[in-house]
Backbone as a printed PyTorch tensor [residue, N CA C, xyz], in Angstrom:
tensor([[[ -5.4820,   7.0040, -12.1950],
         [ -6.5700,   7.1600, -11.4230],
         [ -6.1190,   7.9220, -10.2670]],

        [[ -6.4420,   9.1720, -10.0440],
         [ -6.0590,   9.6880,  -8.5940],
         [ -6.8760,   9.4520,  -7.7800]],

        [[ -6.2670,   9.3940,  -6.4260],
         [ -7.1530,   9.2630,  -5.3190],
         [ -7.5880,  10.8580,  -4.7310]],

        [[ -8.9650,  10.6070,  -4.8960],
         [ -9.5500,  11.8160,  -4.5900],
         [-10.2170,  11.3700,  -3.2160]],

        [[ -9.8390,  12.4600,  -2.3060],
         [-10.3690,  12.1750,  -0.9780],
         [-11.3600,  13.1270,  -0.8710]],

        [[-12.6880,  12.7570,  -0.9880],
         [-13.7550,  13.9170,  -0.7950],
         [-14.4110,  13.6290,   0.2850]],

        [[-14.1260,  12.6260,   1.4450],
         [-14.9500,  12.7230,   2.5040],
         [-16.1160,  12.0290,   2.4440]],

        [[-16.6110,  11.7030,   1.5540],
         [-18.1120,  11.0420,   1.0780],
         [-17.5840,   9.5330,   0.9090]],

        [[-18.8000,   8.6500,   0.6980],
         [-18.5960,   7.3020,   0.3290],
         [-18.2200,   7.1210,  -0.9620]],

        [[-17.4800,   6.0020,  -1.1570],
         [-16.8150,   5.5480,  -2.3910],
         [-17.8630,   5.2180,  -3.2950]],

        [[-17.3960,   5.5010,  -4.5940],
         [-18.3060,   5.0940,  -5.8620],
         [-18.7990,   3.5790,  -5.7850]],

        [[-18.1530,   2.5880,  -5.1010],
         [-18.5620,   1.3640,  -4.9470],
         [-18.3330,   1.0040,  -3.7100]],

        [[-19.1190,   0.0360,  -3.1320],
         [-18.7700,  -0.4420,  -1.8660],
         [-19.7780,   0.2330,  -0.8320]],

        [[-19.5750,  -0.1710,   0.5510],
         [-20.5760,   0.4590,   1.4720],
         [-19.5070,   1.2840,   2.6630]],

        [[-20.3000,   1.3360,   3.9430],
         [-19.4590,   1.9320,   4.7750],
         [-18.4530,   1.4620,   5.0260]],

        [[-18.3330,  -0.0330,   5.3150],
         [-17.3010,  -0.7440,   5.5430],
         [-16.7330,  -1.4000,   4.8430]],

        [[-15.4550,  -1.3740,   4.2110],
         [-15.0370,  -2.0160,   3.1460],
         [-15.6480,  -1.5670,   1.9190]],

        [[-14.9390,  -0.6640,   1.1940],
         [-14.9870,  -0.0150,  -0.1130],
         [-14.1700,  -0.7030,  -1.0960]],

        [[-14.7740,  -1.4850,  -2.0140],
         [-13.9870,  -2.5410,  -2.6500],
         [-13.6050,  -2.1120,  -4.2240]],

        [[-12.6480,  -2.6170,  -4.7030],
         [-12.3060,  -2.4170,  -6.2010],
         [-13.2240,  -3.6490,  -6.8450]],

        [[-13.3350,  -3.6810,  -8.0780],
         [-14.0030,  -4.5050,  -8.9070],
         [-13.6840,  -6.1150,  -8.7350]],

        [[-12.2630,  -6.0680,  -8.2000],
         [-11.6150,  -7.5050,  -8.1730],
         [-11.6160,  -7.7290,  -6.7300]],

        [[-12.1170,  -7.3060,  -5.5270],
         [-12.0600,  -7.2610,  -4.5210],
         [-13.6300,  -8.2000,  -4.0640]],

        [[-13.1120,  -9.2200,  -3.4580],
         [-14.1510, -10.0330,  -2.7280],
         [-14.9670,  -9.2590,  -1.6240]],

        [[-16.3410,  -9.1910,  -1.4270],
         [-17.0920,  -8.2540,  -0.7040],
         [-16.9040,  -8.8130,   0.7840]],

        [[-16.9030,  -9.9530,   0.8720],
         [-16.5240, -10.5590,   2.3230],
         [-15.5330, -10.1720,   3.0700]],

        [[-15.4830, -10.2460,   4.4690],
         [-14.3510,  -9.6930,   5.2300],
         [-13.2540, -10.5620,   5.1250]],

        [[-11.9460, -10.1240,   4.9880],
         [-10.5890, -10.9090,   4.7980],
         [-10.5800, -11.9010,   6.0090]],

        [[-10.2400, -13.2880,   5.9460],
         [ -9.8190, -14.2470,   6.8330],
         [ -8.9220, -13.5620,   7.7830]],

        [[ -9.0600, -13.7400,   9.4200],
         [ -8.2150, -13.4620,  10.4270],
         [ -8.3550, -11.9700,  10.7650]],

        [[ -9.6260, -11.4880,  10.3820],
         [-10.1060,  -9.8220,  11.0500],
         [ -9.0900,  -8.8440,  10.5200]],

        [[ -8.3890,  -8.9310,   9.2290],
         [ -7.6660,  -7.5210,   9.1160],
         [ -8.4010,  -6.2540,   9.0810]],

        [[ -7.9670,  -5.3240,   9.6300],
         [ -8.4800,  -4.0080,   9.4990],
         [ -7.3580,  -3.1640,   8.9960]],

        [[ -7.6160,  -2.5040,   8.1080],
         [ -6.8620,  -1.7600,   7.0640],
         [ -5.4740,  -0.8800,   6.8420]],

        [[ -4.6820,   0.7290,   5.8440],
         [ -3.8270,   1.8190,   5.5190],
         [ -3.1670,   2.1170,   3.9530]],

        [[ -2.4720,   3.6400,   3.4290],
         [ -2.0550,   3.8410,   2.0740],
         [ -1.0870,   5.0070,   1.8490]],

        [[ -0.1980,   5.1620,   0.5160],
         [  0.8640,   6.3480,   0.0270],
         [  1.3420,   6.2350,  -1.2810]],

        [[  2.5380,   7.2870,  -1.8560],
         [  3.3650,   7.1430,  -3.3270],
         [  4.5810,   7.3630,  -3.2800]],

        [[  5.0760,   7.4450,  -4.6880],
         [  6.5100,   7.4730,  -4.8900],
         [  6.9650,   8.8880,  -4.9240]],

        [[  7.4330,   9.6280,  -3.9290],
         [  7.9050,  10.8930,  -3.8370],
         [  8.8230,  11.3990,  -4.8400]],

        [[  8.6830,  12.2980,  -5.3380],
         [  9.6520,  12.9820,  -6.3530],
         [ 10.1440,  11.9450,  -7.6550]],

        [[  8.9550,  11.1780,  -7.9270],
         [  9.3700,  10.2580,  -9.2310],
         [  8.3430,  10.4910, -10.1760]],

        [[  8.6750,  10.3810, -11.1860],
         [  7.6410,  10.2270, -12.0810],
         [  6.8710,   8.9270, -12.2420]],

        [[  5.5230,   8.6700, -12.3930],
         [  4.8000,   7.5900, -12.1050],
         [  4.9140,   6.8480, -13.6020]],

        [[  4.8540,   5.3130, -13.4880],
         [  5.0420,   4.8990, -14.7930],
         [  3.7530,   5.0920, -15.6280]],

        [[  4.0650,   5.2090, -16.7710],
         [  3.0740,   5.4620, -17.8380],
         [  2.4370,   3.9380, -18.2620]],

        [[  2.9280,   2.6780, -18.2490],
         [  2.4530,   1.4950, -18.6550],
         [  2.4060,   0.4870, -17.5310]],

        [[  2.9760,  -0.5190, -17.7860],
         [  2.9660,  -1.5070, -16.5680],
         [  3.7950,  -0.9680, -15.4420]],

        [[  3.0740,  -0.9810, -14.0900],
         [  3.7110,  -0.5070, -13.0470],
         [  4.9300,  -0.7500, -12.6940]],

        [[  5.6040,  -1.9610, -13.3730],
         [  6.7720,  -2.5060, -12.8130],
         [  8.0380,  -1.6620, -13.5930]],

        [[  7.6740,  -0.7070, -14.2900],
         [  8.6430,   0.2620, -14.8580],
         [  9.4080,   0.9140, -13.9520]],

        [[  8.8840,   1.4220, -12.9330],
         [  9.4280,   1.8820, -11.7280],
         [ 10.2520,   0.8230, -10.8240]],

        [[  9.3750,   0.0850, -10.6630],
         [  9.9080,  -1.0750,  -9.6920],
         [ 11.1000,  -1.7030, -10.2150]],

        [[ 11.0960,  -1.9160, -11.3950],
         [ 12.4290,  -2.5060, -12.0700],
         [ 13.6050,  -1.7860, -11.8110]],

        [[ 13.6660,  -0.6150, -11.3860],
         [ 15.0850,   0.1410, -10.9070],
         [ 15.2660,  -0.2290,  -9.5870]],

        [[ 14.3980,  -0.6670,  -8.8120],
         [ 14.6750,  -1.0290,  -7.7130],
         [ 15.7440,  -2.1220,  -7.4680]],

        [[ 16.6950,  -2.4200,  -6.4750],
         [ 17.6910,  -3.1970,  -6.4880],
         [ 17.7150,  -3.9360,  -5.0540]],

        [[ 16.9680,  -5.0860,  -4.8420],
         [ 16.9810,  -5.6080,  -3.6880],
         [ 18.4530,  -5.8570,  -2.7320]],

        [[ 19.6160,  -6.0540,  -3.5480],
         [ 20.7620,  -6.1740,  -2.9070],
         [ 21.3040,  -4.8990,  -2.4120]],

        [[ 21.0550,  -3.6860,  -3.0950],
         [ 21.5720,  -2.4430,  -2.7420],
         [ 20.6720,  -1.9230,  -1.5940]],

        [[ 19.4430,  -2.5860,  -1.5980],
         [ 18.6020,  -1.7150,  -0.5170],
         [ 18.6360,  -2.7190,   0.7330]],

        [[ 19.3300,  -4.1290,   0.8340],
         [ 19.2400,  -4.8050,   2.1040],
         [ 19.6070,  -3.7640,   3.4620]],

        [[ 20.8220,  -3.4130,   3.1070],
         [ 21.3750,  -2.6030,   4.3560],
         [ 20.3320,  -1.5350,   4.9710]],

        [[ 20.0610,  -0.6900,   4.1900],
         [ 18.9960,   0.1880,   4.5310],
         [ 17.6950,  -0.4420,   4.9570]],

        [[ 17.2120,  -1.5100,   4.4550],
         [ 16.1680,  -1.9800,   4.9650],
         [ 16.0490,  -2.7160,   6.2880]],

        [[ 17.1280,  -3.2640,   6.5400],
         [ 17.4410,  -3.8940,   7.8400],
         [ 17.7000,  -2.7310,   8.9070]],

        [[ 18.3130,  -1.7180,   8.6560],
         [ 18.1980,  -0.5920,   9.4420],
         [ 16.9020,   0.0280,   9.8350]],

        [[ 16.0910,   0.0690,   8.7700],
         [ 14.7360,   0.6880,   8.9920],
         [ 14.0030,  -0.2290,   9.6850]],

        [[ 14.1660,  -1.8290,   9.7980],
         [ 13.4800,  -2.5780,  10.6240],
         [ 13.8170,  -2.5430,  11.9930]],

        [[ 15.1670,  -2.3140,  12.2920],
         [ 15.8010,  -2.0270,  13.6100],
         [ 15.1740,  -0.7220,  14.1380]],

        [[ 15.0720,   0.2910,  13.4010],
         [ 14.6460,   1.4780,  13.8400],
         [ 13.1680,   1.8800,  14.1520]],

        [[ 12.5010,   0.9950,  13.2740],
         [ 10.9100,   1.4270,  13.5200],
         [ 10.0460,   0.1010,  13.7520]],

        [[ 10.5360,  -1.0140,  13.8750],
         [  9.9310,  -2.3560,  14.3730],
         [  9.6350,  -3.1670,  12.9040]],

        [[  8.9120,  -4.3040,  13.2680],
         [  8.5390,  -5.2040,  12.3540],
         [  7.2290,  -5.1880,  12.2440]],

        [[  6.5530,  -4.7340,  10.9790],
         [  5.1660,  -4.6960,  10.7780],
         [  4.2350,  -5.9380,  10.6470]],

        [[  5.0010,  -7.2160,  10.9500],
         [  4.4000,  -8.3190,  10.8490],
         [  4.0780,  -8.7260,  12.2780]],

        [[  4.6140,  -7.9120,  13.2680],
         [  4.5250,  -8.1750,  14.7140],
         [  3.4010,  -7.2860,  15.3590]],

        [[  3.2670,  -6.0390,  14.8570],
         [  2.4370,  -5.2350,  15.2250],
         [  2.5750,  -4.0590,  14.2580]],

        [[  1.3820,  -3.0280,  14.3100],
         [  1.3330,  -1.8160,  13.5560],
         [  2.4560,  -1.0100,  13.6160]],

        [[  3.3630,  -0.7050,  12.5590],
         [  4.4730,   0.4400,  12.8010],
         [  4.2550,   1.7390,  12.4550]],

        [[  4.0140,   2.7320,  13.3480],
         [  3.6560,   4.1360,  13.2730],
         [  4.9110,   4.8210,  12.6920]],

        [[  4.1840,   5.5910,  11.5100],
         [  5.5740,   6.4290,  10.7450],
         [  5.0770,   7.8570,  10.7170]],

        [[  5.9150,   8.7150,  10.5920],
         [  5.4360,   9.9850,  10.5380],
         [  5.0190,  10.3230,   9.1230]],

        [[  3.8790,  11.0330,   9.0030],
         [  3.3440,  11.4880,   7.6880],
         [  4.1950,  12.4490,   6.8700]],

        [[  5.4360,  12.0800,   6.4240],
         [  6.0270,  12.9150,   5.6580],
         [  6.4730,  12.0770,   4.3280]],

        [[  6.8740,  12.9470,   3.3030],
         [  7.1490,  12.3470,   2.0280],
         [  8.0420,  11.1140,   2.0780]],

        [[  9.3460,  11.3250,   3.0000],
         [ 10.4090,  10.4590,   3.0740],
         [ 10.2410,   9.0810,   3.8020]],

        [[  8.8040,   9.0010,   4.5080],
         [  8.4050,   7.8620,   4.9060],
         [  8.0430,   6.8430,   3.9400]],

        [[  7.6530,   7.3180,   2.6470],
         [  7.5430,   6.2290,   1.6270],
         [  8.5390,   5.3080,   1.4750]],

        [[  9.8230,   5.9480,   1.5860],
         [ 10.9420,   4.8960,   1.3160],
         [ 11.1650,   4.2980,   2.5660]],

        [[ 11.0720,   4.6190,   3.6170],
         [ 10.9720,   3.8960,   4.9790],
         [  9.8710,   2.6670,   4.6510]],

        [[  8.7160,   2.9190,   4.2000],
         [  7.5090,   1.7130,   4.1170],
         [  8.3070,   0.8650,   3.0620]],

        [[  8.8340,   1.4060,   2.0050],
         [  9.3440,   0.5090,   0.7880],
         [ 10.4090,  -0.5990,   1.4810]],

        [[ 11.0750,  -0.0050,   2.1090],
         [ 12.3540,  -0.8150,   2.7410],
         [ 11.8780,  -1.9370,   3.8520]],

        [[ 10.6160,  -1.4700,   4.4900],
         [  9.9810,  -2.4260,   5.3470],
         [  9.4350,  -3.6990,   4.7150]],

        [[  8.8260,  -3.2900,   3.7230],
         [  8.2870,  -4.3080,   3.0060],
         [  9.1280,  -5.2050,   2.4010]],

        [[ 10.1240,  -4.3560,   1.5450],
         [ 11.1220,  -5.2150,   0.9290],
         [ 11.7790,  -6.2260,   1.7270]],

        [[ 12.1700,  -5.9760,   3.1430],
         [ 12.7720,  -6.9430,   4.2230],
         [ 11.7560,  -8.1700,   4.4350]],

        [[ 10.7240,  -7.6200,   4.8190],
         [  9.5780,  -8.8150,   5.2360],
         [  9.3600,  -9.5990,   4.2680]],

        [[  8.8170,  -9.1490,   2.8460],
         [  8.2530,  -9.8830,   1.6670],
         [  9.6590, -10.6590,   1.1460]],

        [[ 10.7780, -10.3600,   0.9330],
         [ 11.7840, -10.9210,   0.2760],
         [ 12.6800, -11.7030,   1.2620]],

        [[ 13.0930, -11.3270,   2.4510],
         [ 14.0260, -11.8340,   3.2290],
         [ 13.1610, -12.7710,   4.2810]],

        [[ 12.1440, -11.9860,   5.0370],
         [ 11.2730, -12.9060,   6.1360],
         [ 10.5860, -13.8930,   5.6140]],

        [[  9.5890, -13.3730,   4.5470],
         [  8.8580, -14.6000,   4.0270],
         [  9.3020, -15.1350,   2.7250]],

        [[ 10.2000, -15.1060,   2.4420],
         [ 10.8460, -15.6810,   1.3510],
         [ 10.3190, -15.8030,   0.0760]],

        [[  9.7450, -14.6300,  -0.3850],
         [  8.7350, -14.6060,  -1.7200],
         [  9.5970, -14.2400,  -2.7780]],

        [[  9.4660, -14.3420,  -4.1140],
         [ 10.0520, -13.8390,  -4.8490],
         [ 10.3320, -12.5880,  -5.3160]],

        [[ 11.2630, -12.1810,  -5.9860],
         [ 11.5340, -10.7060,  -6.4150],
         [ 10.5000,  -9.9900,  -7.1120]],

        [[  9.7400, -10.7270,  -7.8600],
         [  8.5700, -10.0080,  -8.5720],
         [  7.5830,  -9.6570,  -7.8550]],

        [[  7.1680, -10.4830,  -6.8210],
         [  6.3380, -10.2390,  -5.7160],
         [  6.6100,  -8.9740,  -4.9020]],

        [[  7.9110,  -9.0220,  -4.6890],
         [  8.4450,  -7.9980,  -3.9840],
         [  8.6150,  -6.5640,  -4.4310]],

        [[  8.7960,  -6.6410,  -5.6280],
         [  8.8220,  -5.3020,  -6.4850],
         [  7.3030,  -4.7950,  -6.4700]],

        [[  6.3670,  -5.7730,  -6.9450],
         [  5.2260,  -4.9240,  -6.6730],
         [  4.4540,  -4.7190,  -5.4850]],

        [[  4.9300,  -5.3280,  -4.4730],
         [  4.5070,  -4.8080,  -2.9170],
         [  5.2780,  -3.4440,  -2.7330]],

        [[  6.5370,  -3.4080,  -2.8870],
         [  7.1930,  -2.3670,  -2.7550],
         [  6.6090,  -1.1910,  -3.6440]],

        [[  6.1990,  -1.5360,  -4.8680],
         [  5.5470,  -0.1730,  -5.5680],
         [  4.3620,   0.1810,  -4.9410]],

        [[  3.4330,  -0.6410,  -4.8320],
         [  2.1680,  -0.2990,  -4.2090],
         [  1.9100,   0.1850,  -2.9980]],

        [[  3.0260,  -0.2810,  -1.9700],
         [  2.8290,   0.3770,  -0.5260],
         [  3.3560,   1.7330,  -0.5490]],

        [[  4.4480,   2.0250,  -1.4750],
         [  4.6460,   3.3780,  -1.8570],
         [  3.7540,   4.3170,  -2.2570]],

        [[  2.6490,   3.7160,  -3.1470],
         [  1.6570,   4.4300,  -3.6230],
         [  0.6560,   4.6580,  -2.6830]],

        [[  0.2880,   3.8380,  -1.7470],
         [ -0.7890,   3.8050,  -0.7110],
         [ -0.1040,   5.0880,   0.5180]],

        [[  1.4320,   4.8770,   0.6470],
         [  1.7920,   5.9530,   1.6690],
         [  1.8930,   7.4980,   1.1730]],

        [[  2.1220,   7.4580,   0.0580],
         [  2.2690,   9.0050,  -0.9250],
         [  0.9530,   9.2740,  -0.6080]],

        [[ -0.2010,   8.9680,  -1.1160],
         [ -1.4750,   9.4940,  -0.9070],
         [ -2.0170,   9.7160,   0.4050]],

        [[ -1.5680,   8.8230,   1.4630],
         [ -2.0240,   9.1680,   2.7250],
         [ -1.3200,  10.4710,   3.2490]],

        [[  0.0630,  10.4510,   2.6430],
         [  0.7900,  11.7650,   3.2060],
         [  0.1800,  13.1170,   2.7040]],

        [[ -0.2710,  12.8090,   1.2000],
         [ -0.5490,  14.0350,   0.5940],
         [ -2.0200,  14.4820,   1.0230]],

        [[ -3.0440,  13.6220,   1.3850],
         [ -4.3310,  13.6990,   1.2560],
         [ -5.0340,  13.6190,   2.5480]],

        [[ -4.4800,  13.2160,   3.6330],
         [ -5.3470,  13.0300,   4.6430],
         [ -4.9580,  13.9130,   6.0710]],

        [[ -3.8790,  14.6770,   5.8130],
         [ -3.4780,  15.9340,   6.9470],
         [ -3.0090,  15.0980,   8.2700]],

        [[ -2.7860,  13.9410,   8.3490],
         [ -2.5720,  13.2070,   9.4680],
         [ -1.0500,  13.3700,   9.7360]],

        [[ -0.7260,  13.1890,  11.0330],
         [  0.5780,  13.5370,  11.5360],
         [  1.4180,  12.2210,  11.5270]],

        [[  0.6930,  11.0890,  11.6190],
         [  1.2030,   9.7490,  11.6370],
         [  0.3820,   8.9880,  11.0660]],

        [[  0.6860,   7.7100,  10.2390],
         [ -0.0710,   6.8220,   9.7530],
         [  0.6460,   5.4460,  10.0660]],

        [[ -0.1350,   4.2130,  10.0390],
         [  0.4790,   2.8400,  10.4140],
         [  0.5190,   1.9880,   9.3230]],

        [[  1.4500,   1.3360,   9.6120],
         [  1.8490,   0.2060,   8.5200],
         [  1.7200,  -1.2560,   8.9820]],

        [[  0.9870,  -2.2760,   8.4340],
         [  0.9300,  -3.5550,   8.9750],
         [  1.1150,  -4.6390,   8.0050]],

        [[  1.5730,  -5.3590,   8.1120],
         [  1.8780,  -6.6330,   6.6760],
         [  1.1220,  -7.9200,   7.4130]],

        [[  0.5570,  -8.8190,   6.7030],
         [  0.1360, -10.0790,   7.0930],
         [  0.3090, -10.9480,   5.9800]],

        [[  0.4020, -12.3100,   6.6710],
         [  0.7030, -13.3850,   5.4200],
         [ -0.2720, -14.4090,   6.0700]],

        [[ -1.0910, -15.1180,   5.1330],
         [ -1.5700, -16.1550,   5.4000],
         [ -1.4610, -17.1210,   4.2290]],

        [[ -1.6600, -18.4550,   4.3410],
         [ -1.3270, -19.3160,   3.0600],
         [ -2.0440, -18.6520,   1.6400]],

        [[ -0.9460, -18.6230,   0.9390],
         [ -1.3750, -18.1310,  -0.3900],
         [ -1.6300, -16.8380,  -0.6780]],

        [[ -1.4990, -15.8360,   0.6430],
         [ -1.6840, -14.5770,   0.2570],
         [ -1.0990, -13.7030,   1.2690]],

        [[ -0.5650, -12.4500,   0.7830],
         [  0.1430, -11.3840,   1.4860],
         [ -0.7780, -10.1020,   1.5490]],

        [[ -0.8550,  -9.4060,   2.4270],
         [ -1.6560,  -8.3840,   2.6940],
         [ -0.9460,  -7.1930,   3.2810]],

        [[ -1.0250,  -5.9520,   2.5680],
         [ -0.4550,  -4.8000,   3.3230],
         [ -1.3260,  -3.6750,   3.7150]],

        [[ -1.4400,  -3.2410,   4.7890],
         [ -2.3360,  -2.4220,   5.2330],
         [ -1.8530,  -0.7480,   5.5460]],

        [[ -2.2060,   0.1550,   5.4010],
         [ -1.9910,   1.6300,   5.7660],
         [ -3.2300,   2.2050,   6.7300]],

        [[ -2.9890,   2.5370,   7.7490],
         [ -4.4060,   3.3000,   8.5050],
         [ -3.6360,   4.5720,   8.8180]],

        [[ -4.6990,   5.2240,   8.5860],
         [ -4.7580,   6.9230,   8.7930],
         [ -5.8460,   7.2200,   9.4430]],

        [[ -5.8740,   8.5220,  10.2310],
         [ -7.1580,   8.9550,  11.1670],
         [ -8.1010,   9.6350,  10.1570]],

        [[ -7.9710,   9.8860,   8.8000],
         [ -9.0380,  10.5960,   7.9490],
         [-10.0870,   9.6050,   7.6560]],

        [[-11.5470,   9.9250,   7.4390],
         [-12.3350,   8.9420,   7.3320],
         [-12.8100,   9.4110,   5.7710]],

        [[-11.9600,  10.2630,   5.2930],
         [-12.2880,  10.6490,   3.7910],
         [-11.8560,   9.4910,   3.0250]],

        [[-12.8250,   8.8800,   2.1070],
         [-12.4790,   7.7740,   1.0510],
         [-11.9330,   8.1150,  -0.3500]],

        [[-10.9420,   7.3630,  -0.7090],
         [-10.2520,   7.6530,  -2.1060],
         [-11.3730,   7.1300,  -2.8480]],

        [[-10.9660,   7.7470,  -4.2790],
         [-12.1210,   7.1020,  -5.3660],
         [-11.1910,   6.9260,  -6.3040]],

        [[-11.4920,   5.7960,  -7.1210],
         [-10.8140,   5.3210,  -8.4130],
         [-11.3550,   6.4990,  -9.5070]],

        [[-10.4960,   7.1850,  -9.9810],
         [-10.8840,   8.3200, -11.0980],
         [-10.2820,   7.6480, -12.6770]],

        [[-10.7510,   8.1170, -13.3930],
         [-10.0000,   8.0120, -14.8190],
         [ -8.7560,   8.4980, -14.9830]],

        [[ -7.8380,   7.7820, -15.6010],
         [ -6.3850,   8.4750, -15.8540],
         [ -6.0410,   8.2250, -17.2990]],

        [[ -5.5950,   9.3350, -17.8580],
         [ -5.3230,   9.4060, -19.3430],
         [ -3.7160,   8.7890, -19.5280]],

        [[ -3.9720,   8.2780, -20.6700],
         [ -2.5290,   7.5740, -21.0990],
         [ -1.2530,   8.3050, -21.0470]],

        [[ -1.2900,   9.7960, -20.9690],
         [  0.0030,  10.4260, -20.9060],
         [  0.1150,  11.1000, -19.3440]],

        [[ -0.8760,  10.7970, -18.4360],
         [ -0.9620,  11.2400, -17.1870],
         [  0.5760,  11.0430, -16.5910]],

        [[  1.1040,  11.6770, -15.7020],
         [  2.4960,  11.3450, -14.9960],
         [  2.2460,  11.4340, -13.4970]],

        [[  1.0720,  11.6840, -12.8860],
         [  0.7660,  11.7340, -11.4830],
         [ -0.6080,  11.1550, -11.2760]],

        [[ -1.0150,  11.1180, -10.2210],
         [ -2.3310,  10.6730,  -9.8410],
         [ -2.8750,   9.2240, -10.1140]],

        [[ -1.4090,   8.2770, -10.3300],
         [ -2.0350,   6.9750, -10.7460],
         [ -1.9270,   5.9930,  -9.7630]],

        [[ -1.9110,   6.2930,  -8.4570],
         [ -1.6710,   5.6020,  -7.2240],
         [ -2.7700,   4.2610,  -7.1480]],

        [[ -3.9210,   4.6250,  -7.2240],
         [ -5.2260,   3.5340,  -6.9030],
         [ -5.0150,   2.9860,  -8.2780]],

        [[ -4.9410,   3.6050,  -9.5110],
         [ -4.9010,   2.8430, -10.5370],
         [ -3.8060,   1.5850, -10.5900]],

        [[ -2.6130,   1.8400, -10.2900],
         [ -1.6270,   0.7610,  -9.8250],
         [ -1.9430,  -0.3470,  -8.8250]],

        [[ -2.4760,   0.2440,  -7.8120],
         [ -3.0210,  -0.7690,  -6.9080],
         [ -4.1840,  -1.7830,  -7.3620]],

        [[ -5.0660,  -0.9420,  -8.2860],
         [ -6.0500,  -1.9030,  -8.8370],
         [ -5.5170,  -2.6390,  -9.9580]],

        [[ -4.5510,  -2.1300, -10.6510],
         [ -3.7720,  -3.1400, -11.7570],
         [ -3.1970,  -4.0320, -11.3010]],

        [[ -2.2810,  -3.9820, -10.0110],
         [ -1.1470,  -5.0230,  -9.8740],
         [ -1.7200,  -5.7170,  -8.5110]],

        [[ -2.5460,  -5.4320,  -7.8130],
         [ -3.1520,  -6.3410,  -6.8280],
         [ -4.0770,  -7.0890,  -7.1630]],

        [[ -4.3310,  -8.1560,  -6.4000],
         [ -5.3890,  -9.2320,  -6.6360],
         [ -6.8800,  -8.7200,  -6.0550]],

        [[ -6.5630,  -8.1410,  -4.9240],
         [ -7.8630,  -7.6360,  -4.1390],
         [ -7.2940,  -6.0490,  -3.3720]],

        [[ -8.1020,  -5.0720,  -3.2950],
         [ -7.8090,  -4.1050,  -2.5160],
         [ -9.0460,  -3.4370,  -1.9790]],

        [[ -8.8050,  -2.8410,  -0.8680],
         [-10.2230,  -2.1250,  -0.2320],
         [ -9.9470,  -1.0170,   0.7340]],

        [[-11.1600,  -0.2740,   1.2400],
         [-10.9970,   0.5600,   2.3540],
         [-11.9470,   0.0630,   3.3940]],

        [[-11.1580,   0.0910,   4.6260],
         [-12.4180,  -0.3760,   5.8750],
         [-12.3710,   0.8120,   6.8320]],

        [[-13.4250,   1.3320,   6.7480],
         [-13.6910,   2.3820,   7.8770],
         [-13.8150,   2.0890,   9.2840]],

        [[-12.9760,   2.7890,   9.9050],
         [-12.9010,   2.3130,  11.5380],
         [-13.4270,   3.4680,  12.1650]],

        [[-13.7390,   3.3450,  13.6170],
         [-14.3750,   4.5890,  14.5850],
         [-13.7460,   5.8150,  14.3830]],

        [[-12.2170,   5.9540,  14.2430],
         [-11.4950,   6.9480,  13.9320],
         [-10.5770,   6.5700,  12.9320]],

        [[-10.9050,   6.8030,  11.5200],
         [-10.1660,   6.7780,  10.2160],
         [-10.5780,   5.7330,   9.5300]],

        [[ -9.4900,   5.1380,   9.0200],
         [ -9.6560,   4.1680,   7.9720],
         [ -8.4860,   3.4540,   7.6380]],

        [[ -8.4470,   2.1420,   7.2490],
         [ -7.4920,   1.2550,   6.7120],
         [ -7.6540,   0.9660,   5.2460]],

        [[ -6.4420,   1.4570,   4.4040],
         [ -6.5100,   1.1580,   3.2120],
         [ -5.5310,   0.0210,   2.9270]],

        [[ -6.1380,  -1.1330,   2.2330],
         [ -5.1360,  -2.5480,   1.8970],
         [ -5.2620,  -3.0010,   0.3500]],

        [[ -4.2480,  -3.8750,   0.2600],
         [ -4.2830,  -4.5190,  -0.9490],
         [ -3.7660,  -6.1280,  -0.6310]],

        [[ -4.1630,  -6.9080,  -1.2800],
         [ -3.9120,  -8.2330,  -0.8750],
         [ -3.2020,  -8.7720,  -2.6420]],

        [[ -2.1510,  -9.6280,  -2.1730],
         [ -1.6530, -10.1520,  -3.6290],
         [ -1.4670, -11.9470,  -3.1140]],

        [[ -1.9020, -12.4440,  -4.4400],
         [ -1.9380, -13.9770,  -4.4650],
         [ -0.4250, -14.5020,  -4.5760]],

        [[  0.1150, -15.2210,  -3.6110],
         [  1.4480, -15.7270,  -3.7310],
         [  1.8160, -17.3350,  -3.7810]],

        [[  2.7540, -17.6470,  -4.0790],
         [  3.0930, -19.0340,  -4.0580],
         [  4.0610, -19.2280,  -2.9070]],

        [[  3.4370, -19.8220,  -1.7350],
         [  4.4460, -20.0990,  -0.4770],
         [  5.5540, -21.2440,  -0.8090]],

        [[  6.7170, -20.9630,  -0.1630],
         [  7.8240, -21.9980,  -0.6280],
         [  7.6160, -23.1060,   0.5920]]])
């Protein structure tokens, strides 16, 4: 389902918080406010979204992820600004990996899914919003993690049909498939696209 930024209202939801069918309509606890992007230069998976994620190796990426954390900051402490370029999807993946797997101590399966989905959100933000910078924020409350991508465009993404053989335009489809909840919050300037995943805390 391609993310179609049409500048108008989403097919579901209202002005604040356009929700997927699996998303609770109430505001998330903690007053979260929203962000989104994709896997650059890679064929999108045709079945289960973990087809791509399974090629990701936490051990190999640890050193790069730590360097990304040192260079850009910790997205659990404050929103991290990243340049709106395709290579920022890799930076976002590394930041999410370091936080979810190492800092929060969650399992590899959760980490793989979060890494895949943040990449999709970032890729679409880079391709469709015309922004120079976007923001990445990660939050953790008991039983849930939340990933937010904020950009300055108020154009809302639409969940659109995807055919079985499509190899692109599957970003929001994967978010809808793998996340427990997702949505878009309109801000005075721009929007935040977010997803949440239910987790078992250690």
